[in-house]
N, C-alpha and C positions, 0 to 999 in steps of 0.2 A: 748393776751392769746390764741385767736383762731389761730393765726399764729404759736405760739409755739406748739399747739396740732397738727396742720397740719405737722409741721416739724418732730415731733416725729413719726407720722403715716407714713411719707415718709421714715424715717430712719429705721424703723423696717423691712420692706421688703428688703431694701438694705442690712442690716446686715444679714438677713436670706439668701439672695442670695449669699453674700460673704462667709458666713459660709458653705453653701451648696457647692459652687464652691471649697472652700478650702478643704472640706472633700473629694470631688471627686478627686481633684489633689493629695492629700495625699494618697488616696486609689490606684490611678493609679500608682503613683511613687513607693509606697510600693510593689504593685504587680510586677512591672517591676524589682525592685531591688531583690525581693525574687526569681523571676524567674532566674535572672542573678546569684544570689548566688547559686541556685540549680544547674544551669549549670556548674558553676565553681567547685562546690563540686563534681559533677559527673566526670568532666574531671580530677580532682585531684585523685579521687578514681580509675579511669581507669588507670592513670599513675602509681599509687602505685601498682595496681594489676599486671600491666605489669612487674614492677620491681620484684615483688614476684615470678611471674612465670618464669622469666629469671633466677633468683637465684635458684629456685627449679630445673630448667633444668640442670644447671651447677652442682648442687649437685647430681642429678641422674646419670649424666655421670661419675662424680668422684666416686660415690658409685660403679658403674659397673666396673670401672678401678681397684678400690681396690679389688673387688671380683676376678677379673681376675688375678691380681698379687698374691693374696693369694693362689689361686688354682695352679698357675704355680710354686709357691715356695714349696707348700706342697703336691700337687696332691690330696688334700682332696676335694672331690666333695661337701662337705657342704658349701664351699666358693662360689659355683656357685648359691646359692639361691638368693643372692642379685643381681647377674647379670641378672638372669631370670626375676626378678621383675622390675629391673631398665629399661630394654629395652622398654617394652610397656608404662611404665610411661613417659619415655623421649619422646617417639614418640607422645603421647597424648599432652604433654606440648608444643612440637613444633607446633602441629596443632592449639592449642589454642592461642599461641603467634602470629602466622601468621594470624589467623582469627581476632584477636584484632587489628592488624596493617593494615588491609585492608583499613580502612578509612583514613589512614595517609601515603601518598605516600613515604615520606622520610624514615620513619621507616620501611615500607614494603620493600623498596629497600635494606636497610641495613641488614634486617634479611632474605633476599631471599636465601643466600647460607647456612643458618643454618641447614636446613633439610638435605642437602647433606653431610655436615660435620658430623652431629650426626650419620647418617646412615653409613658413612664411618668409623667412630670411632668404632661403635658397630660391623661392619663387620670385622675390623682388630682384635678386641678382640675375636670375635667368631672363627676366623681362628686359632689364637694361642691356644685357648682352645681345638679346634678339633685336632690340631697336637699333643698336649699333651695327649689327650685321646687315640689317635692312637699309642702311644708309641714313637713318635718323639719329645721327650722332648728337645733335643738340637736344633732341627729346630725351635721349638716354642721360645726357649730362644734367638736364633739368630734373629728371626723376631722382638722380642721385643727390642733387642739391636740395631736393624737397625735404630730406631728413628722415624719410620713412625707414630706410635701411639702417640709419644710425640709431633710430629709436629701437628697432628690432634687435640690433646687436647689443644695445645697452641692456635691454630686457633679458636677453640670453645670458649676458655676462653677470648681471646682478643675481639671476636665479642660480646660475652655476656656482657663483661665489658664495652665496648663502648656503647652498647645499654642501659645498666643500667645507665651510667653517663648521657646519653642524656635524658633519662626519668627523672633522678634526677633534671636536669636543668629545664625541663618542669614542674615538680612537684613544684619546687620553684616558678616559674612564676604563676602557678595556685593558689598556697597558698597565694601569695602576692595579686593577683586579688581578691580572696575570702575575704581577710582582708580589702581591700579597699571597696569592696561592702558592707561588714558589717558596716564599718564606715559611709558610705553614708546612709545606712538604719537607723542607729541610729540618724544621723543628721536630716533626714527627719522626723522621728518620734518625736524627741524632738521639732523641730521647729513647726511642725503641732500641737502638744499638746499645746505649748505655745500660738500660735495664736488662737486656739480654746478656750483656757482658757480666753484670753483677750476678744474675741467676746462674750463668755458666760457671763463674768462679765458685759459687757455693756448691753447685753440682759436682765440680771436680773434687772439692774437698770431701764431699760425702762419698764419692766413688772411691777415692783413695782409702778412706776409712773402711768402707765396705769390702774393698779388695783385701785388706789385711784380715778382716773377719772371715772372708770367704776362704782364704788360704788356711786358716785354722780349721775350717769345717770340711775342707777338701778331703783330708785323710779319712774322716768319718764317712763321707759320701762314697769314697772308693770302696770301703768295706761293705757298705749297704748295697752298692751296685753289683759287687761280686755275688752277694747273697741273692739278690734279685735275679741275676743271670742263672744261678743254680735252680731257683724256683721255676723260672720260665722253662728251663730245659726239662725239669721233671714234668711240668704241666704239658709240654709238647709231647713227651713220650706217652703220657696218659691219653692225650687226645688221639695220637697216632694209633695206639692200641685199641681205643674205643672205635675208631673209624674202621680198622681192620676187622674188628669183631662184628660191626654192622654189616660189612661186606660179606663176611662168612655167613652171617645169619640170612642175608638176602639170598645167597647162593643155596643154602640148605632149604629154605622155605620154597624157593622156586623149583628146586630139584624134587622136593617131596610132593609138590602140587602136581607134578607130571603123572604120578602113579594113579591117583583117583581120576585124573583127566583121561588117561588111557582106558581105565575101566569103564567110564561113562561112554567113551567112544565105542568100546566093544559091545556094551549092552545096547547101544543105539543101533549098531549093525544087526544084532540078534533080533531086535524089535522089528527092523525092516524085513528080515527073512520071515519072522513069525507072521507079520502082517500079510506077506505074500501068500503064505500057506493058508492062513485063515480065510482070506478073501477069495482065494481060488476055490476052497470048499464051499464058501457061501454062494459063489456064483454057480457051482454045480447044483447045489440044493435048490437055488432059485430057478434054474432051468428045469429041473424035474418037477418042482412045484407048479411051474407054468404049464407043463404037459398035463399034469393031473387035473388042473382046473380049466383045461381047454373047453370042457363041456359045460362049465358053470354059467350062471346067468351074468348079465352085464355088470351088475353091482359088485359081484365077487371078483370079476375081472379087473375092475377099477381099483379094488383094494390091493390086489397083487401088484399092479403097476406102481402104486404108492410105496409099497414095501421095497421095490427095486430102486426107486429114486432115493429112499432113505438110506439104503445100503451104499449106494454110490456116493452120496454126500458124506457118509461116515468115512468112507475111504479117502475122500479128498481132505477132510479135516485131519485125518491121521497123517497123511503125507505132509501137510503144512506143519504140523507139530514136530514131526521128525526133522523137517528142513530147518526150523528155528533152532532146535537143539544142536544140530550139526554146525550151523552157522555160529552159534554162541561158543561152541567148543573150539572151532577154528580161531575165533578172535582171542579166546583165552589162551590158546596155545601160542599165538604170536606174541601176546603180552608176556607170557612166561619166558619165551625165548629171548625177548628184549631184556628182561630183568637179568637173565642168566648172562647175556652178553655184557651188560654193564658191570655185573659182579666180577666176571672173569677179567675184564679190562682193568677194573679197579684194583685187582690183586696182582696184576702183572708188574714185574719189576722193570723199570726203565733202564736202558743202557745208552748213555750219551755217546755220540760220535759226531764227527764233522760232516755236515750235510751241505751239499751244493744245491741250494733251493731252485736255481734255474733248471737244472737237470731233473730234480724231483717233480717240480710242477709240470714240466713238459711231458714227463712219463705219465702223469695222471691225466693230462689232456689227451694224450694218444690213446689211453685206455677207453675214453668215452668218445673218441673221434667219430665212430660209426653212428652212435646215438645222436651226436650233435649234427651230423650231416643229414640224418633223417628229419630232424626238426628244422633244418635250415639255420642253425645257430653258429655263431662265430665266437671263438675263444682266443683272447690275446694274453700272452704272458709277458709282462714288462720286466723292468729291472727288479731282481729279487735277491737281496744280500743273503749270504749263507749264515749258518749258525751251528752251534754244537748242542745237540739234543737227541731224543730218542727218535730214530728214523720212522719206525712203524707208527708211533703215535702221531707224529707230524703228518705223515702220509694219510692217516685216517681222518685227521682234522680237515685237510684241504679236499680230500675225496668226498667227504660228506657235504662240505660247502658247495663244491662244484655240482654234485648230484642234486642238491637242493635248488641251485640256480636253474639247472636244466629242467627240473621237474615243474617249476612254477613260472614258465614263460607265458607270453601273451599271444593270442591268436591273431591280433591285428597288427603286430609288428615283429620283425625277426629279432631273435634274442642275441644280444651281445654281452659277453662276459669279459671283464678286464681283471687281471690279477697282477699286482705289483707291490713292491715293498720298499722300505727305507729304514735307515739306521736312525735311532733316536736315543742318544746317550748309551746306556748299557743294554738297551732293548733293540729288537728289530720289529717293525710294524708292517703288517701285510694287510692289504685291502682287497677284498673280493667283491667287485661291483658288477651289477647286472641291471638291465632295463626291463625286468619282468613285471609281474602283476603287483609287486610291492606288498607291504604289511601295514595294517592300520596302526598308528602310533599307540593306541590303547593296548595293543597286543604285543608290544616290543619285548616285554618281560615274559608274557605268557608262552611265547614260542620256545623259550628255553626251559620250560617246565616239562617234566616227564609225562608222556602220554597226552600232552596238550597241543592242539594245532590251532591255526588261525585261518580265517577266511573260508571260502567255499571248499568243502571236502570232496573235491572231484579228482583227487590224485591218490594213488595207493600209498600207504605208510602207516606206521604205528605211533608216530609222534615221539620218537626217541633220538632222531638224528641230531638235532641242535642241542638237546640236553646232553647227549654223549659228547658232542664237540666242546661245549663249555666245560664239562667236567674234566675232559682230557687237557684242555688248555690250562685250567687251574692246576692240575697235577704237574704240568710242565713249568709251573711257576709264572704263568702269564695271566692275561685277562682278555676278554673280547667284548665288543660293543656292536650295536646295530643302529644304522640310520636308514629310515625307509619311509616312503609315502605310498599310499594306494595309487596304482596306475603309473608310478614314476620309478619303479625299481627299488633295489635294496643294496646297501653297502655293509658287509660284515668286516669289521676291523679286528684283527688278531694281533695281540702284542705278546711277544715271547722274549725271554732273556737270550742274549747272544751266547751265553754259556750257562748250562744247567748243572747244578751240583746234585748228584744222585743221593748223597748221604743226608742232606738237610732240606732238599727240595726248594732251593732258593738260588739266587745269583752267586756264582763262585767268586 
């Protein structure tokens, strides 16, 4: 039984591969045959068009000749209307015929004298008409009777007839080839349809057999799925507990680092006070020493001046060292505060509520209106669908993004910020777009890392804003992305669930 199941399982992909290969083969063969049929049809159409134009040319010349004979016989100028129309028409047809024959050397060689013959015929007819118009009717009649016009017409007729017959043979060949191609196309289509029908029938039988086997295994899978769900639930609880433990650890470490930092700051202040007292005493001693040595020789006086310069340099070095220590302490204090902020926010419980995003975003814009006015920046809030989530967390997300946009504007162009949203399935997608300095594509992930910043560091900040925003968005069950180029602005896209489930942190 097991061997039979394995054989069926091996047979299914083989049938699928055969059917797929067959379908590809039929498609390729059909495409080639259709292309061949299209080519044959075009060649046939070109051949028939050539025959039509040659026939039209011969008809135009005959029409002109009839017009000439009627005028010479009656001297009625009304007969010349057809002659005048036929000449440009015949000339155009000759040009078209020779243009169509360019790609076919044999036909082009055959039709090469056609232009000269047609022009000679029309020239002969024009001469007789002009003689008759000038009153030399007998001379015109004699020229017609001379046979030159008849010979030219015969040459044109023979040449055209020969070309038409040649094109007729070629048209028959193209027609036969088109018929053969159509037959092959029909054979390929019927054969492919038959083979696909056979493979489809076998596949249906296999599917029915597999369905019966699947029904037998469905009960077993249901028990396995239930067990897997319990395992996933246990693992989720473990991960949640581990995450909370990491947040508590970060809070404790950050909090404990404050104590030695405060001590260092205090000792630094004491060093500054001690430095003042010491150097005040040194200055007093230096002044008394200068008085005692006022009567000394020039060399001793120079040595005292050197001592004063050394003392002054020592004071400068001491001040620089204290300044470096205080600056480092201030930076460390800001970083510790940032870690504490992230830790507190990570431990805060979210409370979902209905949020009107239009009102929330406009309140955020109003809070920075004065700052935007100072920068000459404009902020537009477009359509923003509402959602159910934690109000404070959502407000912090968009406040940080708007603050980031205002912070990194460009001096050469007024800043414009657009905020708008749209519904996408169970999510709401918000775009915060600006025309600021932009972010190098190589730093698109870097800017979301803690304490990491991109580009020129000419703005205040600790590098936690975007890291905090992404962490908050993920806690809200969403995600965010960035599209940006240097000098062309940035677009931060925030995707949040329309409804947030507080117990499992996923879509309700």
